[in-house]
Structures are given as C-alpha cells and as structure tokens.
C-alpha positions in Angstrom: 110.1 -23.6 -0.9 112.5 -23.2 2.0 111.6 -24.3 5.5 112.5 -21.9 8.3 113.2 -23.0 12.0 112.0 -21.2 15.1 115.0 -18.8 15.0 114.3 -17.7 11.4 117.2 -19.7 9.9 116.6 -21.6 6.6 116.8 -25.3 7.1 119.0 -26.9 4.5 117.6 -29.7 2.3 118.8 -33.2 3.3 119.0 -36.4 1.3 118.8 -38.4 4.6 115.7 -40.5 5.2 113.4 -39.2 7.9 112.5 -41.4 10.8 109.8 -39.0 11.8 106.7 -41.2 11.4 108.2 -44.3 13.0 109.6 -42.3 16.0 106.4 -40.4 16.4 104.1 -43.4 16.4 106.5 -45.3 18.8 106.7 -42.3 21.0 102.9 -42.2 21.3 102.4 -46.0 21.7 105.5 -47.1 23.6 106.8 -43.8 25.0 107.3 -45.0 28.5 109.9 -47.5 27.4 111.9 -44.9 25.3 111.8 -47.0 22.1 111.5 -43.9 20.0 114.8 -42.6 21.4 116.6 -45.8 20.3 115.1 -45.4 16.8 116.7 -41.9 16.5 120.0 -43.1 17.9 119.7 -41.5 21.3 120.9 -44.5 23.2 121.6 -42.6 26.5 118.2 -40.9 26.5 116.5 -44.2 25.7 118.3 -46.1 28.5 117.3 -43.3 30.9 113.6 -43.6 30.0 113.6 -47.4 30.0 115.5 -47.5 33.3 113.2 -45.0 35.1 110.2 -47.1 34.0 111.6 -50.5 34.8 113.6 -49.7 38.0 110.6 -48.0 39.6 108.4 -51.1 38.7 106.4 -49.0 36.3 105.5 -46.4 39.0 106.9 -43.6 36.9 105.5 -45.1 33.7 102.8 -42.5 33.4 105.4 -39.7 33.6 107.7 -41.3 31.0 104.7 -42.2 28.9 103.6 -38.5 29.0 107.1 -37.5 27.8 106.9 -40.0 25.0 103.4 -38.8 24.0 104.5 -35.2 23.9 107.6 -36.0 21.9 105.6 -38.3 19.5 103.2 -35.5 18.8 106.0 -33.0 18.3 107.8 -35.4 15.9 104.6 -35.9 13.8 103.8 -32.1 13.6 107.2 -31.2 12.1 108.0 -31.4 8.4 110.5 -34.0 7.2 113.1 -31.2 6.7 112.6 -29.7 10.1 112.7 -33.2 11.8 115.9 -34.3 10.0 117.6 -30.9 10.8 116.6 -30.8 14.4 116.6 -34.4 15.6 118.9 -36.3 13.2 121.5 -33.7 12.2 121.7 -31.5 15.3 120.8 -34.4 17.7 118.4 -32.5 20.0 117.7 -35.2 22.6 114.7 -34.0 24.6 111.6 -32.3 23.3 
C-alpha cells in the first residue's frame, strides 16, 4: 500500500531506519531543550531551542516546551514512511 503526502504525491519506500518514536517521545518530554532536534540531525534548530531556553534562564521554556510538545505529537502521528520522507530525507526543520 502506498503512502500519500499532503500534496497527493506518493511517498517512496525507504530502507532507512525511522527515528520517529525516539524523536517524538523526546519532543514531548524534553522539548524545551531541543533534544529531539539533535536526534534528527537538525543541529542549528536544536541549538536555537536550547539557547532560547537557557539564555532566558528558562523564562521562555514554556514556549519552547510547547513547540517540542506539538512536534512530538506530529512525529508520533505520522507513519514511518511519511516521517522518513518528510523529516529525514527532505529535512523539514520546523513543524
């Protein structure tokens, strides 16, 4: 069965291992620190989230935590094929 993205394109099958569950759980639990971004290889985005949290002495931690929570839920609701195609192959950095 083929998986279709939001634009109606067929997502190609991949042999790459999905990091969907690990990134999703870390996004939900440690989202304010951006750990899930580092797991996916998004170093710049991870540093941005971590720096915003630490430099503001955790004042903006609820905001970055909310971003991590939303991203974690999005990661976990995608199929492995969609996740690999969107976040590991095409490198979609935010949401």
